N, C-alpha and C positions, 0 to 999 in steps of 0.2 A: 705303762701303759698299751693297748691291747692294737694288734695291727691285722691288718686284713690281709696281708701277705708275709707268709713265711718262706723259711726256702725248704718244707716240705710241702706246701699249702696255699695256695691263691690263686689269681689272673691275671694278667693285664690285658686292658682296654690294648684295641687298637684303631686307627686311623689309614685311611688309603685314600686321597686325597689329589688332585692337577690344579696348580698352580700357573699361572703364566704357560710354559712349555717344558715344564719339571713336573715329574711328578713325586712325591714325598708317602712317604710312612711312616708313621706315629706310636713307639710305646708310650702311651701317656703316664702310669704311674711309674717309668723309669725315668722316663727325658731324655728319648733317645728317636733321635729324625734322624731319616736313611733318605736318597736320594736314588731316582734314579731315570731311563728316560724312556721306560715300559710300568703299567703300574702295576705287573708280577716281580719287576726286575724291583722296583720300590721294597712289596712285599718280602721277596725273596732274603734281601736283605737285612733288613726288618728282623724277619725270624732267624734267621744269622749272628744278627748284633742282640738278640732278646738271649737267646737260647748262652753266648759266648757270654753273657755279663750274669746270667744265673751261673753256669757251673764255674764263674771266677768269682762268687760270693759265698758261693757253696762251699769250694773251694776253701779260701781262706776263713773260713764262718764269719763271713760279716754280719753286723745287727739290722735286724729287720727297716730298721728305718729306709737303709738305700731301696726297698725294693718300694717301698710307703710313700715315694715322694709329691710332694704340690704340683697339681699336674698345669702346666700353663694357662693361664684364662681364655686364649685365644682355641686354644686344640679342645677344653672343655664343652666352651660353647657349640662345638661343633660338632661336639659329641653327644650335646643334650640334644642337640635342632635335629640329630639326622631322622629322624622318625618323627615328627611331629606334623599333624596334620594342617594343612595352611599358612604355614610357615616357609619360605622360600629356601630351597632347600638347596644344603651348601655340596657343591660338587663332588660328593665322594665316590669311590671305587668300590672303597669294602672301610668293613668294620664290625671287630668284633672282640674275640675274648680268650688268651691266648692259655690255658690250663698252664701254671707251673709245677708242678710234678709231671705234667706230661712232656712241659721241652726238657724233661730234665734225664728221662727217661736212656736208658742208652743203643743207640739203634743197630741193627742186624745190618753183620755185612756181606 
């Protein structure tokens, strides 16, 4: 089976949105959800969680299926509808792609 994401290459789609009084940040292909009091906090927590997830997967030489999980249908719908013209837009603060190779690069001290 051919996977979109591997430990060396690929990307994770993410969404940051508000529901009631809470901000949510979701990494779609990894099924990781973080919450925060602000959209920036939720996004920061998500990026930290995604990076930790990738580092652990690389350390244990995990199979690529954990990097290519089935996306929750609600989040998939939000992703698909985020840019459609004429549709009621979801209350999305931010969306985009996190590159797997970039996320695993060591940071400078």
